[in-house]
N, C-alpha and C positions, 0 to 999 in steps of 0.2 A: 163632303162635295158633292154638287149637282151633278147629275151624267146628262150627256147628251147623245143625240143620234148621229151628230155629223160627222164625217170620215176627219179622224185627225185631233179631236177634241181633247183628248188626254194629254196631249203634248203640245197644243197651241197657247203656249203662254207668252210669246211676243206681245209686248206693250207698244201703243201708239204714244204719240207726245203727251196725252191725257191719262194713261195707265191704263187704257182699256185693251182687254184682249179678245183675241176672236168669240170667244165665249160669250162675253159682254156685247158684242156687235150681234151676235145669232139672236140673244133674247132681244135687242131693241128691233132687229130687222124682221123678226117671225111675226110682229105686228103692223110692219111697214108692206112686206109684200103682200101682193094684190094680184085680181085679175088685168088691172090696167098696167101692172109691171111684169105679167108673164107674157112670154114669147106668144104672137098672135097664132101661131098653129098650133099650140097647145090650151090656149086659152078657154076653151070649152071645157076641158077636163081639170082646170085649177079650182080646188077648193081649201078653204080653212084647215081643213083635214091634211092637206097635203101643199102647204102654202110654199115651198122650195120648186115647185113645179115650173119649169119654163124660168128660171130668176139666174142661171148659173152665170153667164158671160158678164149681164150687168153688176150682179154682185160681186164676182172676182174682179173687176176692173175697180169698181167702190172701193174694196178692200184693198187693191194695190195703192188707190190715193192714200189711202189711213197709214198703210206700213211700209209701202215700196215693194221691193221683192219683184217674182216672175209671177205672171198669169200661165198656166199650162193648161194644155187641151186632150182629153182622150176621143181619141175618134170613134163616133157612134155608128150603128147601123144607119144607112142614108148618108154618111158622109158629113153629121155634122160634129162640131167637137163640143163636150161638156167641158165647161173652163173650172177651174180650182185654183188655189193658191199655193206658193213657196215663198216664205219670208225666213231670212236666215237659217236654211236648213230645215226649217218646221214646214211641213206639207199638212194643209187643210183644206177643207172643201164644204164650207157651210151649207151647198144645196145639195148634200149627196143624199139626204134621205128620201129624196124625191124618186130614186130608185129602187126604194123599199129593200128587199132581201139580195138582191142582186150585188154582188162583189164587184167592183170598178179595180182595173188595174192601173195604180197610180206612178208607174215606174216606167222610165224612158219616153215621156210624153213631151211632144214639141211645145216651145213656147208660141203661146197668142199674143197677138197684139192688135190695140184696140182700134189702130187704123183700119184694119182689115174687117173686124168686127162693127165698126162704127159706122162703115160704108153703107149699111142699112140706115137709112135716117131714124126708122120705126126704134129701131135698139139703141141707137144714141140718144133718142128723145125720152125712152125708157128708163135710161142710166140716169139722165139729166133729173127726170121726175123721182126717181128713188132717191137721189142722191139730195134734191133738195127738202125731200122729206126726213131724211137721215138728218141733215144739219139742223132743220127746225126742231128735230128732237132731242138732240144733244147738246144745243145752244141754251 
């Protein structure tokens, strides 16, 4: 079995309607994440070597579109939340490797809501752009 570096990859075996697992979507998204989908405040640090940087909320809500479940957030220094997914008891974070060797605490994290995150128009637009790229790739 191929190994991954994102949190929860070993148990991320849930499948969407087409039979794809989060590992499958990671493989697709790693080629779709780009500076244009990165959070503006992190954009100058984005690189192909760290493609998940600044991609968490738009990716987590896109994954929620595919699998349902809950988007949760880890409060980070500075007051922002790092978003990840919980689907049918399976917790995984497709964008965790942006933190390198830092170990995040995925326990007791509050639910996140797209209405709050997408109140920022630029974030909603980045989500729509990434979603359109993904749908084009998988259709």
